VEXVEX-115844 format. One record per residue: residue number from 1; residue in three letters; x negated, y, z of N, C-alpha, C in turn. Coordinates in Angstrom, 3 decimals. Example, Ala and Ser with C-alpha at 12.3 -4.5 7.8 and 13.67 -1.06 7.14 Angstrom:
residues 2
+-------+-------+----------+----------+----------+----------+----------+----------+----------+----------+----------+
! zakol ! semar !     n_c1 !     n_c2 !     n_c3 !    ca_c1 !    ca_c2 !    ca_c3 !     c_c1 !     c_c2 !     c_c3 !
+-------+-------+----------+----------+----------+----------+----------+----------+----------+----------+----------+
!     1 !   ala !  -13.190 !   -5.690 !    7.800 !  -12.300 !   -4.500 !    7.800 !  -13.200 !   -3.300 !    7.800 !
!     2 !   ser !  -12.850 !   -2.250 !    7.080 !  -13.670 !   -1.060 !    7.140 !  -12.900 !    0.030 !    7.870 !
+-------+-------+----------+----------+----------+----------+----------+----------+----------+----------+----------+
END
This chain:
residues 69
+-------+-------+----------+----------+----------+----------+----------+----------+----------+----------+----------+
! zakol ! semar !     n_c1 !     n_c2 !     n_c3 !    ca_c1 !    ca_c2 !    ca_c3 !     c_c1 !     c_c2 !     c_c3 !
+-------+-------+----------+----------+----------+----------+----------+----------+----------+----------+----------+
!     1 !   unk !   99.934 !  111.483 !  -12.284 !   99.088 !  110.338 !  -12.321 !   97.557 !  110.487 !  -12.242 !
!     2 !   unk !   97.016 !  109.578 !  -11.577 !   95.423 !  109.726 !  -11.399 !   94.766 !  109.478 !  -12.886 !
!     3 !   unk !   93.955 !  110.231 !  -13.287 !   93.291 !  110.052 !  -14.677 !   91.941 !  110.226 !  -14.296 !
!     4 !   unk !   90.987 !  109.894 !  -15.286 !   89.452 !  109.621 !  -15.150 !   88.986 !  110.392 !  -16.769 !
!     5 !   unk !   87.953 !  111.261 !  -16.347 !   87.507 !  111.984 !  -17.307 !   86.124 !  111.593 !  -17.573 !
!     6 !   unk !   85.930 !  111.724 !  -19.019 !   84.612 !  111.344 !  -19.528 !   84.095 !  112.132 !  -20.843 !
!     7 !   unk !   82.894 !  112.373 !  -20.974 !   82.486 !  113.461 !  -22.073 !   82.984 !  112.454 !  -23.277 !
!     8 !   unk !   83.619 !  113.504 !  -24.393 !   84.038 !  112.946 !  -25.358 !   83.107 !  112.417 !  -26.256 !
!     9 !   unk !   81.632 !  113.076 !  -26.475 !   80.766 !  112.457 !  -27.435 !   79.970 !  111.260 !  -26.673 !
!    10 !   unk !   79.685 !  111.455 !  -25.241 !   78.641 !  110.397 !  -24.933 !   79.703 !  109.171 !  -24.186 !
!    11 !   unk !   80.597 !  109.634 !  -23.635 !   81.540 !  108.525 !  -22.946 !   81.143 !  108.624 !  -21.392 !
!    12 !   unk !   80.409 !  109.611 !  -20.947 !   79.833 !  109.541 !  -19.842 !   80.706 !  109.937 !  -18.646 !
!    13 !   unk !   81.054 !  109.106 !  -17.575 !   82.045 !  109.536 !  -16.420 !   81.829 !  110.889 !  -16.049 !
!    14 !   unk !   82.894 !  111.629 !  -15.787 !   82.965 !  113.079 !  -15.404 !   83.421 !  113.275 !  -14.232 !
!    15 !   unk !   84.711 !  112.451 !  -13.719 !   85.229 !  112.573 !  -12.492 !   86.561 !  112.046 !  -12.629 !
!    16 !   unk !   87.438 !  112.594 !  -11.603 !   88.966 !  112.105 !  -11.635 !   89.727 !  113.713 !  -11.575 !
!    17 !   unk !   91.028 !  113.183 !  -11.925 !   92.024 !  114.460 !  -11.821 !   93.385 !  113.960 !  -11.609 !
!    18 !   unk !   94.213 !  114.814 !  -11.654 !   95.747 !  114.249 !  -11.868 !   96.389 !  114.982 !  -12.904 !
!    19 !   unk !   97.019 !  114.354 !  -13.650 !   97.951 !  114.938 !  -14.894 !   99.114 !  114.080 !  -15.181 !
!    20 !   unk !   99.935 !  114.555 !  -15.544 !  101.408 !  113.864 !  -16.201 !  101.188 !  112.780 !  -17.226 !
!    21 !   unk !  101.631 !  111.721 !  -17.226 !  101.307 !  110.649 !  -18.226 !  101.114 !  110.933 !  -19.775 !
!    22 !   unk !  102.201 !  112.019 !  -19.925 !  102.194 !  112.413 !  -21.137 !  100.969 !  113.206 !  -21.960 !
!    23 !   unk !  100.313 !  113.663 !  -21.000 !   99.029 !  114.524 !  -21.344 !   97.775 !  113.747 !  -21.350 !
!    24 !   unk !   97.870 !  112.201 !  -21.074 !   96.692 !  111.330 !  -21.117 !   96.304 !  111.270 !  -22.588 !
!    25 !   unk !   95.037 !  111.600 !  -22.775 !   94.709 !  111.651 !  -24.536 !   93.012 !  111.377 !  -24.452 !
!    26 !   unk !   92.854 !  110.042 !  -24.768 !   91.542 !  109.704 !  -25.020 !   90.593 !  110.456 !  -25.944 !
!    27 !   unk !   91.474 !  111.080 !  -26.915 !   90.486 !  112.171 !  -27.882 !   90.110 !  113.211 !  -27.102 !
!    28 !   unk !   90.822 !  113.576 !  -26.051 !   90.176 !  114.578 !  -25.325 !   89.559 !  114.501 !  -23.948 !
!    29 !   unk !   89.168 !  113.311 !  -23.861 !   88.341 !  112.846 !  -22.882 !   88.971 !  112.340 !  -21.558 !
!    30 !   unk !   90.237 !  111.782 !  -21.721 !   90.926 !  111.506 !  -20.274 !   91.360 !  110.280 !  -20.591 !
!    31 !   unk !   91.582 !  109.326 !  -19.660 !   92.056 !  108.201 !  -19.819 !   92.550 !  107.703 !  -18.422 !
!    32 !   unk !   93.704 !  106.791 !  -18.392 !   94.123 !  106.133 !  -16.985 !   93.534 !  104.933 !  -16.679 !
!    33 !   unk !   92.597 !  104.458 !  -17.413 !   91.884 !  103.296 !  -16.739 !   90.341 !  103.767 !  -16.057 !
!    34 !   unk !   90.655 !  102.849 !  -15.112 !   89.670 !  103.451 !  -13.689 !   88.314 !  102.766 !  -14.232 !
!    35 !   unk !   87.068 !  103.535 !  -13.973 !   85.888 !  102.957 !  -14.341 !   85.304 !  101.962 !  -13.393 !
!    36 !   unk !   84.722 !  100.923 !  -13.688 !   83.909 !  100.140 !  -12.823 !   83.126 !  100.846 !  -11.443 !
!    37 !   unk !   83.176 !  100.493 !  -10.447 !   82.272 !  100.901 !   -9.546 !   80.649 !  100.813 !   -9.931 !
!    38 !   unk !   80.060 !  101.907 !   -9.975 !   78.608 !  102.016 !  -10.497 !   77.771 !  101.488 !   -9.307 !
!    39 !   unk !   76.586 !  101.151 !   -9.454 !   75.717 !  100.797 !   -8.560 !   74.548 !  101.504 !   -8.805 !
!    40 !   unk !   73.573 !  101.619 !   -7.678 !   72.448 !  102.460 !   -8.128 !   71.643 !  102.149 !   -9.417 !
!    41 !   unk !   71.231 !  103.178 !  -10.082 !   70.697 !  102.833 !  -11.279 !   71.562 !  102.875 !  -12.502 !
!    42 !   unk !   72.841 !  102.851 !  -12.307 !   73.821 !  102.485 !  -13.385 !   74.627 !  103.771 !  -13.322 !
!    43 !   unk !   75.391 !  104.094 !  -14.808 !   76.628 !  104.934 !  -14.744 !   77.585 !  104.611 !  -15.572 !
!    44 !   unk !   78.616 !  104.781 !  -15.362 !   79.832 !  104.258 !  -16.008 !   80.019 !  105.232 !  -17.159 !
!    45 !   unk !   80.211 !  104.286 !  -18.557 !   80.505 !  104.959 !  -19.692 !   81.594 !  104.498 !  -20.491 !
!    46 !   unk !   82.633 !  105.319 !  -21.101 !   83.827 !  104.936 !  -21.526 !   83.587 !  104.716 !  -23.312 !
!    47 !   unk !   83.901 !  103.735 !  -23.590 !   83.729 !  103.197 !  -25.047 !   85.083 !  103.499 !  -25.746 !
!    48 !   unk !   85.208 !  104.659 !  -26.544 !   86.466 !  104.862 !  -26.874 !   86.903 !  103.991 !  -27.863 !
!    49 !   unk !   86.237 !  103.320 !  -28.880 !   86.667 !  102.331 !  -29.676 !   87.089 !  101.088 !  -29.286 !
!    50 !   unk !   86.760 !  100.682 !  -28.145 !   87.440 !   99.587 !  -27.605 !   88.302 !  100.028 !  -26.277 !
!    51 !   unk !   88.216 !  101.165 !  -25.930 !   89.267 !  101.537 !  -24.836 !   88.707 !  100.949 !  -23.441 !
!    52 !   unk !   87.419 !  100.872 !  -23.120 !   87.310 !  100.106 !  -22.077 !   85.817 !  100.876 !  -21.535 !
!    53 !   unk !   85.725 !  100.593 !  -19.980 !   84.164 !  101.259 !  -19.480 !   83.370 !  100.134 !  -19.339 !
!    54 !   unk !   82.190 !  100.711 !  -19.457 !   81.249 !   99.542 !  -19.287 !   80.169 !  100.511 !  -18.271 !
!    55 !   unk !   79.155 !   99.552 !  -17.837 !   77.958 !  100.177 !  -16.956 !   76.624 !  100.049 !  -17.840 !
!    56 !   unk !   75.990 !  101.423 !  -17.845 !   74.720 !  101.404 !  -18.593 !   73.797 !  101.913 !  -17.636 !
!    57 !   unk !   72.653 !  101.414 !  -17.754 !   71.362 !  102.111 !  -16.975 !   71.091 !  103.540 !  -17.250 !
!    58 !   unk !   71.087 !  104.124 !  -16.279 !   70.672 !  105.607 !  -16.030 !   69.734 !  105.965 !  -16.838 !
!    59 !   unk !   68.663 !  105.157 !  -16.964 !   67.364 !  105.445 !  -17.846 !   67.727 !  105.635 !  -19.396 !
!    60 !   unk !   69.029 !  105.053 !  -19.933 !   69.619 !  105.160 !  -21.256 !   69.618 !  106.413 !  -21.564 !
!    61 !   unk !   69.626 !  107.609 !  -20.637 !   70.344 !  108.912 !  -20.855 !   68.876 !  109.752 !  -20.426 !
!    62 !   unk !   68.532 !  110.826 !  -21.429 !   67.705 !  111.695 !  -21.110 !   68.229 !  113.125 !  -20.424 !
!    63 !   unk !   67.826 !  113.701 !  -19.622 !   68.247 !  114.826 !  -19.221 !   68.654 !  116.047 !  -20.399 !
!    64 !   unk !   69.628 !  116.626 !  -20.342 !   69.568 !  117.833 !  -21.551 !   68.710 !  118.880 !  -21.165 !
!    65 !   unk !   68.083 !  119.575 !  -22.014 !   67.546 !  120.793 !  -21.956 !   68.501 !  121.979 !  -21.823 !
!    66 !   unk !   68.304 !  123.108 !  -21.454 !   69.390 !  124.277 !  -21.254 !   69.643 !  124.649 !  -22.706 !
!    67 !   unk !   68.620 !  124.650 !  -23.630 !   68.605 !  124.918 !  -24.999 !   69.254 !  124.075 !  -25.941 !
!    68 !   unk !   69.875 !  123.087 !  -25.362 !   70.377 !  121.954 !  -26.321 !   72.070 !  122.410 !  -26.461 !
!    69 !   unk !   72.609 !  123.322 !  -25.644 !   73.907 !  123.507 !  -25.491 !   74.486 !  124.115 !  -26.924 !
+-------+-------+----------+----------+----------+----------+----------+----------+----------+----------+----------+
END
């Protein structure tokens, strides 16, 4: 089954993969719900409490510094 990956803490869309349906776990950053198509200047973000995607402006996110890991 095609699944969509997101960062567990931020909800930022990370990409796609394929997994058996029994391995889909939103607490692990995996959902079967496809994100909306992003337009220039926006990024899909998964909202775990509502179980849905939303589009947010890219400007809402600051790049991480290497020492923030």
